[in-house]
N, C-alpha and C positions, 0 to 999 in steps of 0.2 A: 516167559511170563513177565519179564521185566518191562517189556514194551507196553503192556496194559497199565502198569502203575504210573506211567509218565503222561498219560492222556490228559489228565486234569491239571497238570502243572504247567505254569507259564515259564518260558526260558527268560532269564534276566539278561537284558542287553547291557553291553558295555557303555558307560556314559550316563546311564539312568535318566534323570530328569534334566541334566545339564544341557544336552543337545536341543530339546524343544524350547527351554528357557532362552538360550542364546539365539535361536532362530527367531523367536518372538521379539526379543530386544532388537534384533537387526531389522526386522520388518517395521517396527515402530520408529526406529531411527530414520529409515528411508522415507517413511510416510511424513515424519516431522520435517525433514529436509525439503520435501516436495511442497508442503504447505507453506514453509517459509519463503520458498522461491516464488510461489504465486502471490503471497502478500507483498513482497518487495516490488514486484512487477506492477501491482495494483497501485501502490503508493506512488510510483513514478508516473503512472498514467494520470492520477489525480493531480499531481503538480503540473504536468503538462497541459491538462485541461484548464486549470486555473490560469495558467500563463496565456493560453489562447483566448480564454474569455476576457481577460484584462486587455489584451491587444484589440480584440474586437469591440469592446465597450469604449475604449479611448478613441478608436477610429470613428466609431459611430457618433460619439459626442462631438468630435471636431467637424464631422460632415454635417451634422444637424445644427450645431450652435455656432460654428466658426471659431471656437476656441477650445483649448484642451481643459479637461477637468482639473480642478486644483487639488483634489485628493480622492482616495479610494471611497470614502464615505459618500461623495457626490455620485460616484458610479453606482453604489449600492442603492441609493435613494432614487435616482432618476433613471437608471438603466438596468435595474434588476440584477445586478451582480450579487451572487451569493456564494459563499464558501465557508468552510469550517474554520473559524478564527482561532479555536483552540489548537487546531492541527497545523495551520499555516500562518506565517506572518508575512505580510506584504510590505516591503520597503518601497515607498513611492516618492520619487524626487522630481520636482518640477524645476525646469531650468529658466523659465520665463513665460510670459503670457502666450507667445506664439511658438514655443519650442516644445516638441513632443517630450512628454515626461518619460523617465526611465523607471523601471520597477524591477525588483528582485523578489522572487517568491522563496521563502526559507521554510523548510519542513521542520516543524518543532518536534515531531515524533510523539505527540501527545494526543489523546482523544481520537475518536473515530467518527 
């Protein structure tokens, strides 16, 4: 008769709620790490894309006009260069009228 009395009762598992909570936290941590990895790869590609665009615009300006642009604003105005100025800083150094300028793209890590 004892077996009929236990039909409606649930057996209590060892660990209770601790195991599901720890599993949930681990899943969230793995998910967050994956998102962070994707984000850093995207930021790197954005910087590379800006560097390529600057190189292309500088070369195009020299080919069309016979001189290098004096600053980044000239490239923005005449050659359609666009980038997020809150996100990236472009250090643009000219060495002379007929010397190719050097530039460095610095990721400020702000804004999107």
